[in-house]
C-alpha positions in Angstrom: -2.3 -38.9 -5.8 -5.8 -40.3 -6.3 -8.0 -38.3 -8.3 -9.1 -34.4 -7.1 -12.0 -32.8 -8.4 -12.8 -29.2 -8.7 -15.9 -27.4 -8.9 -15.6 -24.4 -10.9 -18.1 -21.4 -11.5 -17.5 -21.1 -15.1 -19.6 -17.9 -15.5 -18.2 -15.7 -12.4 -16.2 -12.8 -12.7 -16.2 -10.4 -15.6 -14.8 -12.6 -18.5 -17.0 -15.8 -17.8 -15.9 -18.7 -19.9 -13.5 -16.7 -22.1 -11.2 -16.7 -19.1 -12.1 -19.8 -16.8 -12.4 -22.5 -19.4 -8.7 -21.6 -21.0 -7.2 -21.6 -17.6 -8.8 -24.6 -16.6 -7.1 -26.6 -19.6 -3.8 -25.3 -18.7 -4.3 -26.6 -15.0 -5.8 -30.1 -16.3 -2.6 -30.0 -18.7 0.0 -29.5 -16.0 -2.2 -31.6 -13.4 -2.7 -35.1 -14.6 -4.7 -36.1 -11.3 -7.0 -33.2 -11.7 -10.7 -33.3 -12.7 -12.9 -30.1 -13.3 -16.4 -30.0 -13.2 -17.3 -26.5 -15.4 -20.7 -25.2 -13.7 -22.5 -22.8 -16.5 -24.0 -22.2 -20.0 -22.9 -25.3 -21.9 -22.9 -23.4 -25.2 -20.5 -20.9 -24.0 -18.6 -23.3 -22.4 -18.5 -25.6 -25.5 -16.7 -22.7 -27.6 -13.7 -22.8 -25.4 -13.0 -26.5 -25.4 -12.9 -27.0 -29.4 -9.1 -27.2 -29.1 -9.0 -29.5 -26.1 -7.1 -32.4 -26.3 -9.5 -35.8 -26.1 -7.4 -37.1 -23.0 -7.7 -33.4 -21.2 -11.6 -33.0 -22.6 -12.0 -36.7 -20.6 -11.2 -35.0 -17.4 -13.8 -32.5 -17.7 -17.6 -32.6 -16.8 -20.2 -29.6 -17.7 -23.2 -28.9 -15.3 -25.2 -27.2 -17.3 -27.0 -24.0 -15.8 -28.0 -20.5 -17.4 -28.5 -18.9 -14.4 -25.4 -16.4 -13.0 -25.3 -14.5 -9.7 -25.0 -11.0 -11.0 -22.0 -8.8 -9.4 -24.8 -6.4 -8.2 -26.8 -9.0 -6.4 -27.1 -8.3 -2.9 -26.1 -11.6 -0.8 -29.5 -12.4 0.6 -31.3 -11.8 -2.7 -28.5 -14.3 -4.5 -29.1 -16.8 -1.5 -32.8 -16.9 -1.8 -33.3 -16.3 -5.6 -30.3 -18.0 -7.1 -30.7 -21.6 -6.4 -30.0 -22.7 -9.8 -26.8 -20.3 -10.3 -23.4 -21.6 -11.6 -21.8 -20.4 -8.1 -24.3 -22.2 -6.2 -24.4 -25.4 -8.0 -20.6 -25.4 -7.3 -20.6 -25.2 -3.9 -23.3 -27.8 -3.5 -21.2 -30.2 -5.5 -18.7 -29.8 -2.6 -21.3 -30.0 -0.1 -22.7 -33.2 -1.5 -19.2 -34.9 -1.8 -18.8 -34.7 -5.9 -16.0 -32.1 -5.6 -12.9 -31.3 -3.2 -12.9 -27.8 -3.6 -15.1 -24.8 -5.3 -13.5 -21.9 -6.9 -15.4 -18.7 -8.2 -14.6 -15.1 -9.3 -18.1 -14.1 -8.9 -19.8 -11.6 -6.4 -17.9 -12.2 -3.0 -20.9 -11.2 -0.7 -23.0 -14.0 -2.4 -20.1 -16.5 -2.4 -19.8 -15.9 1.3 -23.4 -16.3 2.0 -24.1 -19.3 0.3 -20.9 -21.3 1.2 -21.7 -20.3 5.0 -25.4 -21.6 4.5 -24.4 -24.8 2.3 -21.2 -26.0 3.6 -21.4 -24.5 7.4 -19.1 -23.1 9.7 -16.4 -25.2 11.7 -17.4 -25.2 15.3 -16.6 -22.1 17.6 -16.3 -20.0 14.2 -19.1 -17.7 13.5 -18.3 -16.1 10.1 -15.7 -17.4 7.4 -13.0 -14.8 6.1 -11.3 -14.6 3.0 -7.8 -15.0 3.6 -4.7 -14.5 1.2 -0.8 -15.0 1.5 0.9 -11.8 0.5 4.8 -11.4 -0.2 7.0 -9.8 2.7 10.6 -8.2 2.5 12.3 -11.1 4.0 10.5 -13.6 1.6 8.4 -15.0 4.4 4.5 -15.4 3.8 2.3 -12.8 5.5 -1.4 -13.8 6.0 -4.0 -11.1 5.8 -7.4 -11.7 6.8 -10.4 -10.7 6.3 -10.2 -9.5 2.4 -13.8 -8.5 1.7 -16.4 -11.0 2.6 -17.1 -9.3 6.0 -17.1 -5.6 5.6 -17.9 -4.6 9.1 -16.7 -7.2 12.1 -17.4 -6.8 15.6 -14.6 -7.7 18.4 -15.6 -11.4 18.7 -15.4 -11.9 15.0 -12.0 -10.2 14.8 -10.8 -12.4 17.9 -11.9 -15.5 15.7 -10.0 -14.5 12.5 -6.9 -14.2 14.5 -7.4 -17.6 16.1 -7.9 -19.0 12.4 -5.0 -16.9 11.2 -2.8 -18.4 14.0 -3.7 -22.0 12.9 -3.5 -21.3 9.2 0.2 -20.2 9.6 1.1 -22.9 12.1 -0.1 -25.7 10.3 0.3 -24.8 6.5 4.0 -23.1 6.9 5.0 -25.2 10.1 5.6 -21.3 11.7 6.2 -22.0 15.3 4.2 -19.3 17.4 3.2 -17.4 14.6 3.3 -13.6 15.4 -0.2 -12.2 15.3 -1.4 -8.2 15.0 -4.1 -6.3 14.7 -4.1 -3.5 11.5 -4.7 -0.2 13.4 -4.5 3.5 12.6 -1.6 3.6 15.4 0.5 1.1 17.6 -0.4 2.6 20.8 -3.2 1.0 22.7 -5.6 4.1 22.8 -5.7 4.1 19.0 -8.4 2.8 16.9 -12.1 2.0 17.2 -13.9 0.1 19.8 -13.8 -3.3 17.8 -10.2 -3.3 17.0 -9.1 -2.1 21.0 -11.6 -5.0 22.7 -10.1 -7.6 19.7 -6.7 -6.9 21.4 -8.1 -7.0 24.9 -9.3 -10.5 24.1 -6.5 -11.4 22.4 -3.9 -10.5 25.3 -6.0 -12.9 27.4 -5.2 -16.3 25.5 -1.6 -17.6 25.5 -2.4 -20.0 22.8 -2.0 -17.0 20.2 1.3 -15.0 20.1 -0.4 -11.7 19.8 2.0 -8.9 19.6 -0.5 -5.8 19.3 -1.4 -3.3 16.7 0.7 -2.4 13.7 0.0 0.1 11.3 0.0 -0.2 7.2 3.2 0.5 6.5 4.4 -2.6 8.3 2.3 -5.1 6.5 5.1 -6.2 4.1 8.0 -5.7 6.9 8.0 -9.6 7.6 7.9 -8.9 11.2 4.4 -10.5 11.6 3.1 -13.8 10.3 -0.8 -12.9 10.4 -2.5 -9.6 10.2 -6.2 -9.1 10.9 -8.6 -6.5 10.1 -12.3 -6.2 8.7 -13.1 -6.9 5.4 -13.4 -3.5 4.6 -10.2 -2.4 5.4 -8.7 -5.5 4.1 -10.0 -5.4 0.9 -9.0 -1.4 0.5 -5.3 -2.6 1.4 -5.2 -5.3 -1.0 -6.5 -3.2 -3.9 -4.5 -0.2 -2.9 -1.3 -2.5 -3.0 -2.3 -3.7 -6.7 -2.4 -0.1 -7.8 1.0 0.9 -6.4 2.4 -2.3 -8.2 0.8 -1.4 -11.3 2.2 2.5 -10.8 5.7 1.2 -10.3 5.4 -0.7 -13.6 4.4 2.2 -15.5 7.0 4.4 -14.1 10.0 1.9 -15.0 8.6 1.8 -18.5 8.5 5.5 -18.7 12.0 5.4 -16.9 13.3 3.4 -20.3 12.0 5.6 -22.9 13.8 8.7 -21.3 17.4 10.3 -21.3 20.7 8.1 -21.5 21.4 8.1 -17.9 18.0 7.5 -16.9 17.9 4.5 -19.1 20.9 3.5 -17.6 19.9 3.7 -14.1 16.6 2.2 -15.0 18.3 -0.7 -16.4 20.4 -1.4 -13.7 17.6 -1.5 -11.1 15.3 -3.1 -13.4 16.2 -6.5 -12.1 15.2 -5.8 -8.8 12.2 -4.3 -9.5 10.7 -6.7 -11.6 11.3 -9.1 -8.7 9.5 -6.8 -6.6 6.5 -6.4 -8.7 6.5 -10.1 -9.8 5.8 -10.7 -5.8 3.3 -7.7 -5.7 1.8 -8.7 -8.9 -1.9 -9.9 -8.4 -1.4 -12.8 -11.0 1.2 -14.2 -8.9 -0.9 -14.5 -5.7 -4.5 -14.2 -7.2 -7.2 -16.4 -5.0 -8.2 -16.2 -1.4 -9.2 -18.5 0.6 -12.7 -18.8 2.4 -11.2 -20.1 6.0 -13.6 -21.1 8.6 -15.9 -23.4 6.5 -16.2 -27.4 6.5 -15.2 -27.4 2.9 -12.7 -25.5 0.5 -13.8 -22.5 -1.2 -11.6 -20.0 -2.9 -12.2 -16.8 -4.5 -10.6 -15.1 -7.6 -10.5 -11.7 -8.3 -13.3 -10.8 -10.8 -11.1 -9.2 -13.5 -8.3 -11.9 -13.3 -6.9 -12.6 -16.6 -6.1 -16.2 -17.7 -2.7 -16.5 -15.5 -4.4 -15.2 -12.6 -7.6 -17.6 -12.8 -4.9 -20.4 -13.2 -3.0 -19.4 -9.9 -6.4 -19.5 -8.2 -7.0 -22.9 -9.4 -3.5 -24.2 -8.5 -4.4 -22.8 -5.1 -7.5 -24.5 -5.0 -5.9 -27.7 -5.5 -3.0 -27.1 -2.8 -5.7 -26.6 -0.2 -7.7 -29.7 -1.3 -4.6 -31.9 -1.2 -3.9 -30.0 2.2 -7.3 -31.0 3.5 -7.2 -27.6 4.9 -10.6 -27.4 6.9 -9.7 -30.8 8.5 -6.4 -29.2 9.6 -7.9 -26.1 11.0 -10.5 -27.6 12.7 -8.1 -30.2 14.7 -6.0 -27.4 15.7 -8.7 -25.1 16.3 -10.5 -27.5 18.9 -7.6 -27.6 21.3 -7.2 -24.1 21.3 -10.9 -23.3 21.9 -11.0 -26.4 24.3 -7.9 -24.5 26.7 -9.6 -21.0 26.2 -13.1 -22.3 27.7 -11.4 -24.5 30.1 
């Protein structure tokens, strides 16, 4: 395919260039059509480019800046005061057409605020949402949104997330009439706060979305639904809890392998199945959440991602740029919103 350019916030996350640059080199080696613009402190970036092969180095551009959005920065402060930050410049490269996608492991709130202002949202969408694809027991993809970009949401926002999630599943995975559910504290219609109940009532009124009602947390990985909607507070805790459980299972498996003969034997017998499950739940294997609802492609990586996990986020950004995801969502969204308003 023709060349694809990724704008990368090299300073974002807990480790900055120590992780972002080596992961970029790996991505460039495996993806010949990819170019990467590393945005950040050139002196720090150059340290990690010393071993890059000439042909790989030729596909890297550095946009020098020393300003960084801190993880403690409030979104409004970052938006107003970090105009020369690596995060903002990376987003501006997408806005100005110099890159097809942007990736950052930095401050989620700041990334959302800057992306919304600089790239704008799609028609009919008030807020972008962070969405990621999770594993399920039947190996079907399950989309969960929002994962932390919007800590609190009203019913209309949850409704818009449900529509976008349905379109995402339909267009990317070719799912026919994706099943959409709201994450709640119970499946009964009387359960949950006002926002969730009102969002459910809105979704019941439109046939364009296959809304099946409320689900509880124990159904997330069941494979019974294709799209799960919640506010960012609930979504972020859900995701981080799942990752914690995966690490606990890894710890317990390793502990079992060091105990008595029969325990070791049992652990070895079930180890392949457990490893397969853990690989699916391991954040290194699905790192990267898309900020959908924007006119451009923005991907958020875990702040604490290691090199392998950050590489997964790069691969996601490349995939979504190839799909032209915003255009796909806008085209389908427009027809749904027209039907709703007619």
